[in-house]
C-alpha positions as CSV (number, residue, x, y, z in Angstrom):
1,X,-2.8,335.3,-1.4
2,X,-0.1,332.6,-1.6
3,X,-0.5,329.9,-4.2
4,X,0.3,326.8,-2.0
5,X,0.7,324.5,-5.0
6,X,3.2,326.8,-6.6
7,X,5.0,327.2,-3.2
8,X,5.1,323.4,-2.7
9,X,6.4,322.9,-6.3
10,X,9.2,325.4,-5.7
11,X,10.2,323.8,-2.4
12,X,10.4,320.4,-4.2
13,X,12.4,321.8,-7.1
14,X,14.9,323.5,-4.7
15,X,15.2,320.3,-2.7
16,X,16.0,318.4,-5.9
17,X,18.7,320.9,-6.8
18,X,20.3,320.9,-3.4
19,X,20.3,317.1,-3.3
20,X,21.9,316.9,-6.7
21,X,24.6,319.4,-5.9
22,X,25.3,318.1,-2.3
23,X,24.6,314.4,-2.4
24,X,25.0,313.3,-6.0
25,X,27.8,315.5,-7.2
26,X,29.3,316.3,-3.7
27,X,32.2,318.5,-2.9
28,X,33.5,320.6,-5.7
29,X,37.1,321.8,-6.2
30,X,39.5,321.7,-9.1
31,X,41.5,318.8,-7.5
32,X,38.4,316.6,-7.0
33,X,38.0,314.9,-10.4
34,X,35.2,315.9,-12.6
35,X,32.9,317.4,-9.9
36,X,33.2,321.0,-11.3
37,X,32.4,319.8,-14.8
38,X,29.4,317.9,-13.5
39,X,28.2,320.9,-11.5
40,X,28.7,323.2,-14.5
41,X,26.7,320.9,-16.8
42,X,23.9,320.5,-14.3
43,X,23.5,324.2,-13.7
44,X,23.8,325.0,-17.4
45,X,21.1,322.5,-18.2
46,X,18.8,323.6,-15.4
47,X,19.0,327.3,-16.5
48,X,18.5,326.5,-20.2
49,X,15.5,324.2,-19.3
50,X,14.0,327.2,-17.5
51,X,14.3,329.3,-20.6
52,X,17.3,331.3,-19.5
53,X,20.3,332.4,-21.7
54,X,23.6,331.0,-20.3
55,X,27.1,332.3,-20.8
56,X,30.3,331.3,-19.1
57,X,33.2,333.2,-17.7
58,X,35.8,330.5,-17.7
59,X,39.3,330.9,-16.4
60,X,42.4,328.8,-15.9
61,X,43.3,327.6,-12.4
62,X,46.6,325.7,-12.2
63,X,46.4,324.6,-15.8
64,X,42.7,323.5,-15.5
65,X,39.8,325.3,-17.2
66,X,37.1,326.1,-14.7
67,X,33.8,328.0,-15.2
């Protein structure tokens, strides 16, 4: 049996994440200001808030650190 309340809560959470990444932060690329840093911070915070352990695999791209 499907828990409709849980399913609805999941749909709302996913919509919030998509809206944040697509509408609030917008396009992400190393040459587009701080959009990558905002995305990294948002995802990091979301995972930690869910109780997950987060580690990064950062690298340099044209003199800029990206993760």
